[in-house]
PyMOL Python script that loads the backbone (N, CA, C, O; Angstrom):
from pymol import cmd

cmd.read_pdbstr("""\
ATOM      1  N   MET A   1      78.899 106.910  21.637  1.00  0.00           N
ATOM      2  CA  MET A   1      78.912 108.068  21.017  1.00  0.00           C
ATOM      3  C   MET A   1      79.003 107.166  19.489  1.00  0.00           C
ATOM      4  O   MET A   1      78.746 107.854  18.501  1.00  0.00           O
ATOM      5  N   GLY A   2      79.262 106.050  19.290  1.00  0.00           N
ATOM      6  CA  GLY A   2      79.291 105.138  17.888  1.00  0.00           C
ATOM      7  C   GLY A   2      80.603 105.103  16.915  1.00  0.00           C
ATOM      8  O   GLY A   2      81.598 105.826  16.863  1.00  0.00           O
ATOM      9  N   LEU A   3      80.219 104.050  16.225  1.00  0.00           N
ATOM     10  CA  LEU A   3      81.741 103.890  15.465  1.00  0.00           C
ATOM     11  C   LEU A   3      82.261 104.745  14.621  1.00  0.00           C
ATOM     12  O   LEU A   3      83.308 104.332  14.123  1.00  0.00           O
ATOM     13  N   GLN A   4      81.895 105.867  14.245  1.00  0.00           N
ATOM     14  CA  GLN A   4      81.724 106.509  13.308  1.00  0.00           C
ATOM     15  C   GLN A   4      82.987 107.841  14.048  1.00  0.00           C
ATOM     16  O   GLN A   4      84.038 108.267  13.568  1.00  0.00           O
ATOM     17  N   SER A   5      82.371 108.129  15.195  1.00  0.00           N
ATOM     18  CA  SER A   5      83.283 108.745  15.704  1.00  0.00           C
ATOM     19  C   SER A   5      84.653 108.265  16.616  1.00  0.00           C
ATOM     20  O   SER A   5      85.381 109.041  17.236  1.00  0.00           O
ATOM     21  N   THR A   6      84.812 106.758  16.530  1.00  0.00           N
ATOM     22  CA  THR A   6      85.471 106.314  17.497  1.00  0.00           C
ATOM     23  C   THR A   6      86.552 106.013  15.735  1.00  0.00           C
ATOM     24  O   THR A   6      87.782 106.043  15.759  1.00  0.00           O
ATOM     25  N   LEU A   7      86.037 105.846  14.888  1.00  0.00           N
ATOM     26  CA  LEU A   7      87.075 105.568  13.679  1.00  0.00           C
ATOM     27  C   LEU A   7      87.880 106.910  13.438  1.00  0.00           C
ATOM     28  O   LEU A   7      89.099 107.042  13.334  1.00  0.00           O
ATOM     29  N   ARG A   8      86.583 108.168  13.356  1.00  0.00           N
ATOM     30  CA  ARG A   8      87.293 109.726  12.792  1.00  0.00           C
ATOM     31  C   ARG A   8      88.476 110.206  14.255  1.00  0.00           C
ATOM     32  O   ARG A   8      89.371 111.049  14.308  1.00  0.00           O
ATOM     33  N   ALA A   9      87.997 109.315  15.188  1.00  0.00           N
ATOM     34  CA  ALA A   9      89.149 109.261  16.229  1.00  0.00           C
ATOM     35  C   ALA A   9      90.242 109.113  16.508  1.00  0.00           C
ATOM     36  O   ALA A   9      91.044 109.879  17.043  1.00  0.00           O
ATOM     37  N   ILE A  10      90.388 107.472  15.934  1.00  0.00           N
ATOM     38  CA  ILE A  10      91.893 106.770  15.548  1.00  0.00           C
ATOM     39  C   ILE A  10      92.382 107.065  14.343  1.00  0.00           C
ATOM     40  O   ILE A  10      93.466 106.557  14.057  1.00  0.00           O
ATOM     41  N   SER A  11      91.705 107.961  13.332  1.00  0.00           N
ATOM     42  CA  SER A  11      92.060 108.369  12.118  1.00  0.00           C
ATOM     43  C   SER A  11      93.661 109.222  12.302  1.00  0.00           C
ATOM     44  O   SER A  11      94.418 109.335  11.338  1.00  0.00           O
ATOM     45  N   ASP A  12      93.896 109.604  13.257  1.00  0.00           N
ATOM     46  CA  ASP A  12      94.932 110.865  13.492  1.00  0.00           C
ATOM     47  C   ASP A  12      95.922 110.021  14.423  1.00  0.00           C
ATOM     48  O   ASP A  12      95.630 109.396  15.443  1.00  0.00           O
ATOM     49  N   PRO A  13      97.435 110.193  13.676  1.00  0.00           N
ATOM     50  CA  PRO A  13      98.197 109.198  14.221  1.00  0.00           C
ATOM     51  C   PRO A  13      98.800 109.901  15.486  1.00  0.00           C
ATOM     52  O   PRO A  13      99.561 109.222  16.175  1.00  0.00           O
ATOM     53  N   THR A  14      98.532 111.218  15.869  1.00  0.00           N
ATOM     54  CA  THR A  14      98.972 111.980  17.218  1.00  0.00           C
ATOM     55  C   THR A  14      98.086 110.945  18.408  1.00  0.00           C
ATOM     56  O   THR A  14      98.540 110.345  19.382  1.00  0.00           O
ATOM     57  N   ARG A  15      96.577 111.024  17.853  1.00  0.00           N
ATOM     58  CA  ARG A  15      95.631 110.269  18.793  1.00  0.00           C
ATOM     59  C   ARG A  15      96.166 108.811  19.010  1.00  0.00           C
ATOM     60  O   ARG A  15      96.359 108.532  20.193  1.00  0.00           O
ATOM     61  N   ARG A  16      96.481 107.693  17.971  1.00  0.00           N
ATOM     62  CA  ARG A  16      96.989 106.384  17.775  1.00  0.00           C
ATOM     63  C   ARG A  16      98.028 106.599  18.646  1.00  0.00           C
ATOM     64  O   ARG A  16      98.136 105.749  19.529  1.00  0.00           O
ATOM     65  N   THR A  17      98.922 107.614  18.643  1.00  0.00           N
ATOM     66  CA  THR A  17      99.892 107.329  19.856  1.00  0.00           C
ATOM     67  C   THR A  17      98.989 107.626  21.071  1.00  0.00           C
ATOM     68  O   THR A  17      98.313 106.663  21.434  1.00  0.00           O
ATOM     69  N   ILE A  18      98.889 108.407  21.549  1.00  0.00           N
ATOM     70  CA  ILE A  18      98.332 108.819  22.913  1.00  0.00           C
ATOM     71  C   ILE A  18      97.446 107.290  23.298  1.00  0.00           C
ATOM     72  O   ILE A  18      97.480 106.899  24.465  1.00  0.00           O
ATOM     73  N   LEU A  19      96.571 106.379  22.108  1.00  0.00           N
ATOM     74  CA  LEU A  19      96.281 105.360  22.776  1.00  0.00           C
ATOM     75  C   LEU A  19      97.321 104.045  22.953  1.00  0.00           C
ATOM     76  O   LEU A  19      96.840 102.972  23.316  1.00  0.00           O
ATOM     77  N   ASN A  20      98.439 104.141  22.743  1.00  0.00           N
ATOM     78  CA  ASN A  20      99.890 103.792  22.523  1.00  0.00           C
ATOM     79  C   ASN A  20     100.211 103.452  23.942  1.00  0.00           C
ATOM     80  O   ASN A  20     100.461 102.363  24.460  1.00  0.00           O
ATOM     81  N   LEU A  21     100.131 104.864  24.525  1.00  0.00           N
ATOM     82  CA  LEU A  21     101.147 105.345  25.471  1.00  0.00           C
ATOM     83  C   LEU A  21      99.643 104.482  26.585  1.00  0.00           C
ATOM     84  O   LEU A  21      99.806 103.462  27.254  1.00  0.00           O
ATOM     85  N   LEU A  22      98.684 105.049  26.502  1.00  0.00           N
ATOM     86  CA  LEU A  22      97.827 104.670  27.837  1.00  0.00           C
ATOM     87  C   LEU A  22      97.205 103.377  27.823  1.00  0.00           C
ATOM     88  O   LEU A  22      96.607 103.243  28.891  1.00  0.00           O
ATOM     89  N   LYS A  23      97.094 102.507  27.197  1.00  0.00           N
ATOM     90  CA  LYS A  23      97.759 101.117  27.079  1.00  0.00           C
ATOM     91  C   LYS A  23      98.391 100.155  28.184  1.00  0.00           C
ATOM     92  O   LYS A  23      97.955  99.085  28.609  1.00  0.00           O
ATOM     93  N   LYS A  24      99.712 100.952  28.567  1.00  0.00           N
ATOM     94  CA  LYS A  24     100.602 100.899  29.353  1.00  0.00           C
ATOM     95  C   LYS A  24     100.217 101.089  30.582  1.00  0.00           C
ATOM     96  O   LYS A  24     100.383 100.225  31.443  1.00  0.00           O
ATOM     97  N   ARG A  25      99.735 102.078  30.784  1.00  0.00           N
ATOM     98  CA  ARG A  25      99.326 102.693  32.058  1.00  0.00           C
ATOM     99  C   ARG A  25      98.390 104.202  32.367  1.00  0.00           C
ATOM    100  O   ARG A  25      98.633 104.912  31.391  1.00  0.00           O
ATOM    101  N   SER A  26      97.564 104.858  33.187  1.00  0.00           N
ATOM    102  CA  SER A  26      96.963 105.495  33.213  1.00  0.00           C
ATOM    103  C   SER A  26      98.359 106.865  33.619  1.00  0.00           C
ATOM    104  O   SER A  26      99.140 106.723  34.560  1.00  0.00           O
ATOM    105  N   LEU A  27      98.370 107.857  32.850  1.00  0.00           N
ATOM    106  CA  LEU A  27      99.263 109.214  32.556  1.00  0.00           C
ATOM    107  C   LEU A  27      98.486 110.299  32.682  1.00  0.00           C
ATOM    108  O   LEU A  27      97.392 110.132  32.144  1.00  0.00           O
ATOM    109  N   PRO A  28      98.722 112.004  33.501  1.00  0.00           N
ATOM    110  CA  PRO A  28      98.514 112.846  33.474  1.00  0.00           C
ATOM    111  C   PRO A  28      98.868 113.449  32.036  1.00  0.00           C
ATOM    112  O   PRO A  28      99.752 112.993  31.311  1.00  0.00           O
ATOM    113  N   ALA A  29      98.032 114.567  31.720  1.00  0.00           N
ATOM    114  CA  ALA A  29      98.049 115.052  30.422  1.00  0.00           C
ATOM    115  C   ALA A  29      99.861 115.979  30.336  1.00  0.00           C
ATOM    116  O   ALA A  29     100.489 116.127  29.288  1.00  0.00           O
ATOM    117  N   GLY A  30     100.224 116.350  31.418  1.00  0.00           N
ATOM    118  CA  GLY A  30     101.444 116.700  31.355  1.00  0.00           C
ATOM    119  C   GLY A  30     102.693 115.748  31.128  1.00  0.00           C
ATOM    120  O   GLY A  30     103.801 116.249  30.940  1.00  0.00           O
ATOM    121  N   GLU A  31     102.537 114.557  31.144  1.00  0.00           N
ATOM    122  CA  GLU A  31     103.739 113.321  30.805  1.00  0.00           C
ATOM    123  C   GLU A  31     103.021 112.664  29.848  1.00  0.00           C
ATOM    124  O   GLU A  31     103.524 111.562  29.627  1.00  0.00           O
ATOM    125  N   ILE A  32     101.662 112.978  28.926  1.00  0.00           N
ATOM    126  CA  ILE A  32     101.391 112.312  27.692  1.00  0.00           C
ATOM    127  C   ILE A  32     101.745 113.204  26.690  1.00  0.00           C
ATOM    128  O   ILE A  32     101.922 112.690  25.585  1.00  0.00           O
ATOM    129  N   ALA A  33     101.955 114.884  26.817  1.00  0.00           N
ATOM    130  CA  ALA A  33     102.164 116.118  26.465  1.00  0.00           C
ATOM    131  C   ALA A  33     103.941 115.930  26.057  1.00  0.00           C
ATOM    132  O   ALA A  33     104.383 116.304  24.971  1.00  0.00           O
ATOM    133  N   ALA A  34     104.517 115.506  26.774  1.00  0.00           N
ATOM    134  CA  ALA A  34     106.286 115.262  26.901  1.00  0.00           C
ATOM    135  C   ALA A  34     106.241 114.729  25.796  1.00  0.00           C
ATOM    136  O   ALA A  34     107.236 114.970  25.113  1.00  0.00           O
ATOM    137  N   HIS A  35     105.564 114.158  25.377  1.00  0.00           N
ATOM    138  CA  HIS A  35     105.969 112.899  24.263  1.00  0.00           C
ATOM    139  C   HIS A  35     106.129 113.392  22.601  1.00  0.00           C
ATOM    140  O   HIS A  35     106.568 112.891  21.565  1.00  0.00           O
ATOM    141  N   PHE A  36     105.522 114.629  23.005  1.00  0.00           N
ATOM    142  CA  PHE A  36     105.101 115.440  21.389  1.00  0.00           C
ATOM    143  C   PHE A  36     105.549 116.640  21.442  1.00  0.00           C
ATOM    144  O   PHE A  36     105.722 117.170  22.539  1.00  0.00           O
ATOM    145  N   ASP A  37     105.879 117.437  20.029  1.00  0.00           N
ATOM    146  CA  ASP A  37     106.404 118.589  19.985  1.00  0.00           C
ATOM    147  C   ASP A  37     105.198 119.395  19.177  1.00  0.00           C
ATOM    148  O   ASP A  37     104.754 119.663  18.060  1.00  0.00           O
ATOM    149  N   MET A  38     105.041 119.545  20.383  1.00  0.00           N
ATOM    150  CA  MET A  38     103.245 120.197  20.293  1.00  0.00           C
ATOM    151  C   MET A  38     103.013 120.799  21.790  1.00  0.00           C
ATOM    152  O   MET A  38     103.620 120.625  22.847  1.00  0.00           O
ATOM    153  N   SER A  39     101.707 121.696  21.376  1.00  0.00           N
ATOM    154  CA  SER A  39     101.758 122.349  22.978  1.00  0.00           C
ATOM    155  C   SER A  39     100.584 122.014  23.413  1.00  0.00           C
ATOM    156  O   SER A  39      99.667 121.581  22.715  1.00  0.00           O
ATOM    157  N   LEU A  40     100.557 122.300  25.203  1.00  0.00           N
ATOM    158  CA  LEU A  40     100.073 121.854  25.526  1.00  0.00           C
ATOM    159  C   LEU A  40      98.061 121.940  25.362  1.00  0.00           C
ATOM    160  O   LEU A  40      97.092 121.213  25.583  1.00  0.00           O
ATOM    161  N   PRO A  41      98.236 122.766  25.050  1.00  0.00           N
ATOM    162  CA  PRO A  41      96.648 122.914  24.365  1.00  0.00           C
ATOM    163  C   PRO A  41      96.640 122.062  23.449  1.00  0.00           C
ATOM    164  O   PRO A  41      95.713 121.294  23.703  1.00  0.00           O
ATOM    165  N   ALA A  42      97.105 121.786  22.604  1.00  0.00           N
ATOM    166  CA  ALA A  42      97.227 120.938  21.101  1.00  0.00           C
ATOM    167  C   ALA A  42      96.790 119.192  21.553  1.00  0.00           C
ATOM    168  O   ALA A  42      95.946 118.412  21.112  1.00  0.00           O
ATOM    169  N   VAL A  43      97.726 119.103  22.525  1.00  0.00           N
ATOM    170  CA  VAL A  43      97.326 117.712  22.913  1.00  0.00           C
ATOM    171  C   VAL A  43      95.755 117.616  23.864  1.00  0.00           C
ATOM    172  O   VAL A  43      94.858 116.782  23.747  1.00  0.00           O
ATOM    173  N   SER A  44      95.838 118.646  24.681  1.00  0.00           N
ATOM    174  CA  SER A  44      94.694 118.903  25.334  1.00  0.00           C
ATOM    175  C   SER A  44      93.071 118.542  24.139  1.00  0.00           C
ATOM    176  O   SER A  44      92.062 117.879  24.377  1.00  0.00           O
ATOM    177  N   LYS A  45      93.449 119.264  22.990  1.00  0.00           N
ATOM    178  CA  LYS A  45      92.514 119.147  22.053  1.00  0.00           C
ATOM    179  C   LYS A  45      92.149 117.719  21.649  1.00  0.00           C
ATOM    180  O   LYS A  45      91.049 117.171  21.572  1.00  0.00           O
ATOM    181  N   HIS A  46      93.657 117.175  21.362  1.00  0.00           N
ATOM    182  CA  HIS A  46      93.710 115.593  21.072  1.00  0.00           C
ATOM    183  C   HIS A  46      92.817 114.942  21.971  1.00  0.00           C
ATOM    184  O   HIS A  46      91.925 114.263  21.463  1.00  0.00           O
ATOM    185  N   LEU A  47      92.888 115.019  23.204  1.00  0.00           N
ATOM    186  CA  LEU A  47      92.666 114.222  24.465  1.00  0.00           C
ATOM    187  C   LEU A  47      90.822 114.539  24.528  1.00  0.00           C
ATOM    188  O   LEU A  47      89.996 113.686  24.853  1.00  0.00           O
ATOM    189  N   SER A  48      90.573 115.670  24.213  1.00  0.00           N
ATOM    190  CA  SER A  48      88.979 116.141  24.043  1.00  0.00           C
ATOM    191  C   SER A  48      88.209 115.085  23.334  1.00  0.00           C
ATOM    192  O   SER A  48      87.401 114.295  23.822  1.00  0.00           O
ATOM    193  N   ILE A  49      88.748 115.252  21.620  1.00  0.00           N
ATOM    194  CA  ILE A  49      88.354 114.186  21.256  1.00  0.00           C
ATOM    195  C   ILE A  49      88.675 113.076  21.507  1.00  0.00           C
ATOM    196  O   ILE A  49      87.704 112.491  21.028  1.00  0.00           O
ATOM    197  N   LEU A  50      89.632 111.908  22.104  1.00  0.00           N
ATOM    198  CA  LEU A  50      89.430 110.882  22.233  1.00  0.00           C
ATOM    199  C   LEU A  50      88.494 110.838  23.068  1.00  0.00           C
ATOM    200  O   LEU A  50      87.780 109.893  22.734  1.00  0.00           O
ATOM    201  N   LYS A  51      87.965 111.483  24.253  1.00  0.00           N
ATOM    202  CA  LYS A  51      86.969 111.165  25.340  1.00  0.00           C
ATOM    203  C   LYS A  51      86.198 111.236  24.692  1.00  0.00           C
ATOM    204  O   LYS A  51      85.487 110.245  24.529  1.00  0.00           O
ATOM    205  N   ASP A  52      85.924 112.481  23.961  1.00  0.00           N
ATOM    206  CA  ASP A  52      84.531 112.726  23.130  1.00  0.00           C
ATOM    207  C   ASP A  52      84.011 111.394  22.315  1.00  0.00           C
ATOM    208  O   ASP A  52      82.854 111.175  21.956  1.00  0.00           O
ATOM    209  N   ALA A  53      85.121 110.596  22.125  1.00  0.00           N
ATOM    210  CA  ALA A  53      84.977 109.363  20.997  1.00  0.00           C
ATOM    211  C   ALA A  53      84.747 108.156  22.390  1.00  0.00           C
ATOM    212  O   ALA A  53      84.349 107.068  21.974  1.00  0.00           O
ATOM    213  N   GLU A  54      84.867 108.198  23.329  1.00  0.00           N
ATOM    214  CA  GLU A  54      84.982 107.292  24.435  1.00  0.00           C
ATOM    215  C   GLU A  54      86.049 106.503  24.445  1.00  0.00           C
ATOM    216  O   GLU A  54      86.084 105.587  25.267  1.00  0.00           O
ATOM    217  N   LEU A  55      87.096 106.697  23.562  1.00  0.00           N
ATOM    218  CA  LEU A  55      88.349 105.837  23.482  1.00  0.00           C
ATOM    219  C   LEU A  55      89.207 106.242  24.819  1.00  0.00           C
ATOM    220  O   LEU A  55      90.219 105.559  24.979  1.00  0.00           O
ATOM    221  N   ILE A  56      88.919 107.392  25.937  1.00  0.00           N
ATOM    222  CA  ILE A  56      89.764 107.163  27.448  1.00  0.00           C
ATOM    223  C   ILE A  56      88.853 108.178  27.827  1.00  0.00           C
ATOM    224  O   ILE A  56      88.080 108.941  27.248  1.00  0.00           O
ATOM    225  N   ARG A  57      89.290 107.873  29.298  1.00  0.00           N
ATOM    226  CA  ARG A  57      88.643 108.264  30.122  1.00  0.00           C
ATOM    227  C   ARG A  57      89.375 109.202  31.096  1.00  0.00           C
ATOM    228  O   ARG A  57      90.528 109.550  30.842  1.00  0.00           O
ATOM    229  N   ASP A  58      88.895 109.520  31.934  1.00  0.00           N
ATOM    230  CA  ASP A  58      89.646 111.264  33.143  1.00  0.00           C
ATOM    231  C   ASP A  58      89.268 110.501  34.499  1.00  0.00           C
ATOM    232  O   ASP A  58      88.170 109.961  34.640  1.00  0.00           O
ATOM    233  N   ARG A  59      89.998 110.498  35.223  1.00  0.00           N
ATOM    234  CA  ARG A  59      89.627 110.878  36.861  1.00  0.00           C
ATOM    235  C   ARG A  59      90.895 111.550  37.405  1.00  0.00           C
ATOM    236  O   ARG A  59      92.068 111.368  37.080  1.00  0.00           O
ATOM    237  N   ARG A  60      90.353 112.381  38.326  1.00  0.00           N
ATOM    238  CA  ARG A  60      91.126 113.392  38.955  1.00  0.00           C
ATOM    239  C   ARG A  60      92.112 113.092  40.087  1.00  0.00           C
ATOM    240  O   ARG A  60      92.069 111.862  40.086  1.00  0.00           O
ATOM    241  N   GLU A  61      92.936 113.419  41.011  1.00  0.00           N
ATOM    242  CA  GLU A  61      93.744 112.840  41.651  1.00  0.00           C
ATOM    243  C   GLU A  61      94.653 114.229  42.471  1.00  0.00           C
ATOM    244  O   GLU A  61      95.844 114.532  42.401  1.00  0.00           O
ATOM    245  N   GLY A  62      93.478 114.879  43.254  1.00  0.00           N
ATOM    246  CA  GLY A  62      94.444 115.634  43.905  1.00  0.00           C
ATOM    247  C   GLY A  62      94.511 116.877  42.417  1.00  0.00           C
ATOM    248  O   GLY A  62      93.581 116.732  41.624  1.00  0.00           O
ATOM    249  N   LYS A  63      95.328 117.775  42.147  1.00  0.00           N
ATOM    250  CA  LYS A  63      95.253 118.521  41.202  1.00  0.00           C
ATOM    251  C   LYS A  63      95.745 117.783  40.238  1.00  0.00           C
ATOM    252  O   LYS A  63      96.553 118.638  39.874  1.00  0.00           O
ATOM    253  N   PHE A  64      95.995 116.637  39.291  1.00  0.00           N
ATOM    254  CA  PHE A  64      96.446 116.352  37.943  1.00  0.00           C
ATOM    255  C   PHE A  64      94.929 115.560  37.651  1.00  0.00           C
ATOM    256  O   PHE A  64      94.159 115.277  38.568  1.00  0.00           O
ATOM    257  N   ILE A  65      94.751 115.364  36.696  1.00  0.00           N
ATOM    258  CA  ILE A  65      93.808 114.545  35.751  1.00  0.00           C
ATOM    259  C   ILE A  65      94.453 113.427  34.874  1.00  0.00           C
ATOM    260  O   ILE A  65      94.954 113.442  33.750  1.00  0.00           O
ATOM    261  N   TYR A  66      94.244 112.408  35.850  1.00  0.00           N
ATOM    262  CA  TYR A  66      94.886 111.538  34.928  1.00  0.00           C
ATOM    263  C   TYR A  66      93.901 110.498  33.867  1.00  0.00           C
ATOM    264  O   TYR A  66      92.796 110.064  34.191  1.00  0.00           O
ATOM    265  N   TYR A  67      94.599 110.225  32.532  1.00  0.00           N
ATOM    266  CA  TYR A  67      93.318 109.527  31.182  1.00  0.00           C
ATOM    267  C   TYR A  67      94.194 108.176  31.038  1.00  0.00           C
ATOM    268  O   TYR A  67      95.340 107.998  30.626  1.00  0.00           O
ATOM    269  N   GLU A  68      93.313 107.384  31.486  1.00  0.00           N
ATOM    270  CA  GLU A  68      92.938 105.678  30.465  1.00  0.00           C
ATOM    271  C   GLU A  68      92.543 105.561  29.632  1.00  0.00           C
ATOM    272  O   GLU A  68      91.957 106.542  29.173  1.00  0.00           O
ATOM    273  N   LEU A  69      92.573 104.031  28.656  1.00  0.00           N
ATOM    274  CA  LEU A  69      92.420 103.420  27.760  1.00  0.00           C
ATOM    275  C   LEU A  69      91.007 103.218  28.591  1.00  0.00           C
ATOM    276  O   LEU A  69      90.804 102.965  29.779  1.00  0.00           O
ATOM    277  N   ASN A  70      90.069 103.446  27.421  1.00  0.00           N
ATOM    278  CA  ASN A  70      88.824 102.583  27.481  1.00  0.00           C
ATOM    279  C   ASN A  70      88.457 101.633  26.563  1.00  0.00           C
ATOM    280  O   ASN A  70      87.609 102.024  25.761  1.00  0.00           O
ATOM    281  N   ALA A  71      88.923 100.244  26.408  1.00  0.00           N
ATOM    282  CA  ALA A  71      89.318  99.528  25.647  1.00  0.00           C
ATOM    283  C   ALA A  71      87.672  98.965  25.245  1.00  0.00           C
ATOM    284  O   ALA A  71      87.305  98.449  24.190  1.00  0.00           O
ATOM    285  N   THR A  72      87.149  99.159  26.039  1.00  0.00           N
ATOM    286  CA  THR A  72      85.228  98.305  25.943  1.00  0.00           C
ATOM    287  C   THR A  72      84.870  99.298  24.149  1.00  0.00           C
ATOM    288  O   THR A  72      84.476  98.470  23.328  1.00  0.00           O
ATOM    289  N   VAL A  73      84.931 100.467  23.654  1.00  0.00           N
ATOM    290  CA  VAL A  73      84.855 101.128  22.541  1.00  0.00           C
ATOM    291  C   VAL A  73      85.616 100.318  21.654  1.00  0.00           C
ATOM    292  O   VAL A  73      84.942  99.856  20.733  1.00  0.00           O
ATOM    293  N   LEU A  74      87.135  99.926  21.659  1.00  0.00           N
ATOM    294  CA  LEU A  74      87.884  99.387  20.563  1.00  0.00           C
ATOM    295  C   LEU A  74      87.351  97.995  20.654  1.00  0.00           C
ATOM    296  O   LEU A  74      86.877  97.757  19.543  1.00  0.00           O
ATOM    297  N   GLU A  75      87.238  97.248  21.216  1.00  0.00           N
ATOM    298  CA  GLU A  75      86.338  95.963  20.828  1.00  0.00           C
ATOM    299  C   GLU A  75      85.167  96.024  20.208  1.00  0.00           C
ATOM    300  O   GLU A  75      84.716  95.343  19.287  1.00  0.00           O
ATOM    301  N   GLU A  76      84.662  97.029  20.890  1.00  0.00           N
ATOM    302  CA  GLU A  76      83.188  96.894  19.457  1.00  0.00           C
ATOM    303  C   GLU A  76      83.221  97.284  18.515  1.00  0.00           C
ATOM    304  O   GLU A  76      82.358  96.990  17.688  1.00  0.00           O
ATOM    305  N   ALA A  77      84.378  98.230  18.201  1.00  0.00           N
ATOM    306  CA  ALA A  77      84.924  98.362  16.560  1.00  0.00           C
ATOM    307  C   ALA A  77      85.740  97.325  16.111  1.00  0.00           C
ATOM    308  O   ALA A  77      85.577  96.978  14.941  1.00  0.00           O
ATOM    309  N   LEU A  78      86.789  96.613  16.945  1.00  0.00           N
ATOM    310  CA  LEU A  78      87.173  95.254  16.601  1.00  0.00           C
ATOM    311  C   LEU A  78      85.811  93.922  16.141  1.00  0.00           C
ATOM    312  O   LEU A  78      86.003  93.207  15.158  1.00  0.00           O
ATOM    313  N   ILE A  79      85.120  93.841  16.598  1.00  0.00           N
ATOM    314  CA  ILE A  79      83.726  93.557  16.566  1.00  0.00           C
ATOM    315  C   ILE A  79      83.419  93.493  14.920  1.00  0.00           C
ATOM    316  O   ILE A  79      83.599  92.592  14.101  1.00  0.00           O
ATOM    317  N   TRP A  80      82.889  94.817  14.801  1.00  0.00           N
ATOM    318  CA  TRP A  80      82.365  95.648  13.547  1.00  0.00           C
ATOM    319  C   TRP A  80      83.235  95.037  12.595  1.00  0.00           C
ATOM    320  O   TRP A  80      82.635  94.559  11.632  1.00  0.00           O
ATOM    321  N   ILE A  81      84.383  94.924  12.587  1.00  0.00           N
ATOM    322  CA  ILE A  81      85.318  94.578  11.829  1.00  0.00           C
ATOM    323  C   ILE A  81      85.568  93.661  11.223  1.00  0.00           C
ATOM    324  O   ILE A  81      85.907  93.671  10.040  1.00  0.00           O
ATOM    325  N   LYS A  82      85.425  92.526  12.054  1.00  0.00           N
ATOM    326  CA  LYS A  82      85.625  91.028  12.146  1.00  0.00           C
ATOM    327  C   LYS A  82      84.449  90.624  11.341  1.00  0.00           C
ATOM    328  O   LYS A  82      84.414  89.849  10.386  1.00  0.00           O
ATOM    329  N   ASP A  83      83.250  91.461  12.043  1.00  0.00           N
ATOM    330  CA  ASP A  83      81.953  90.670  10.799  1.00  0.00           C
ATOM    331  C   ASP A  83      81.897  91.300   9.931  1.00  0.00           C
ATOM    332  O   ASP A  83      81.096  90.737   9.184  1.00  0.00           O
ATOM    333  N   LEU A  84      82.308  92.348   9.388  1.00  0.00           N
ATOM    334  CA  LEU A  84      82.304  93.035   8.258  1.00  0.00           C
ATOM    335  C   LEU A  84      83.283  92.196   7.288  1.00  0.00           C
ATOM    336  O   LEU A  84      82.882  91.900   6.162  1.00  0.00           O
ATOM    337  N   LYS A  85      84.779  91.752   7.797  1.00  0.00           N
ATOM    338  CA  LYS A  85      85.550  90.398   7.126  1.00  0.00           C
ATOM    339  C   LYS A  85      84.491  89.182   6.713  1.00  0.00           C
ATOM    340  O   LYS A  85      84.663  88.577   5.654  1.00  0.00           O
ATOM    341  N   GLY A  86      83.393  88.856   7.599  1.00  0.00           N
ATOM    342  CA  GLY A  86      82.902  87.682   7.373  1.00  0.00           C
ATOM    343  C   GLY A  86      83.014  86.807   8.517  1.00  0.00           C
ATOM    344  O   GLY A  86      82.278  85.825   8.618  1.00  0.00           O
ATOM    345  N   GLU A  87      83.998  87.133   9.497  1.00  0.00           N
ATOM    346  CA  GLU A  87      84.994  86.030  10.149  1.00  0.00           C
ATOM    347  C   GLU A  87      83.757  85.833  11.224  1.00  0.00           C
ATOM    348  O   GLU A  87      83.858  85.015  12.138  1.00  0.00           O
TER     349      GLU A  87
END
""", "prot")
cmd.dss("prot")
cmd.show_as("cartoon", "prot")
cmd.util.cbc("prot")
cmd.orient("prot")
């Protein structure tokens, strides 16, 4: 997708919190939503934005969809930032 969509996706504090939750383990949407005071559709929108930016992946297990962090995209952004800083 690109650096622009990555930066736009992580600009929102709710999405950053979701990424922090997923760095520990994969979680279903309902368990992610339990950490927020918002509707499941609102959390789903945040998950969709993160997925479109390829920051997370999903996989189906039975009737549940589990979300997991895709650290590769974050690593690419960090490389760009370090290069920008001249490191």
